[in-house]
C-alpha angles and dihedrals in degrees: 000000000000123000087214099054137328111305121006136186115244130199114255093192138010114284125203123230110272096020122132109254104181143324118246104233138184139100118330109224136171114270091236088068098056099086089051093049094045091053090049094051091046091051090053094044091244120146110242121229116187134151124193116233095184138317094299106037138046131184110232107201096168100106104010105028136115133239091285090082089072095061105118131221122259134173086215101041130178094211139045134197133232134185108232123195111217116179092333095313122112118226129183109223128186119216134189111256091195137358106303117202128218113277095021116128115248116233141168138183110266088200096229112193 
């Protein structure tokens, strides 16, 4: 359990600044579908885990994601996200902003408006 909110993702080993931590994976969907999916998940009492790639695409990790979906928001994060293009495919990758120690909760800034 996270002291920040619900579940969290915690570091299993020390991670150096700038090191890749994890890729945020899930189903890539068109942005226009996000509202419909969020309403569906809400109606079923399912927590929603989505991460915007760009204006047209979102990664929906709700049903088919990995542990990255449990990384919580912080205004003073220890990680940051980047969209990386690999062979024409966009990937969301989480990197360590600073040295992160074993047992520490991983966080990044969700950049809420």
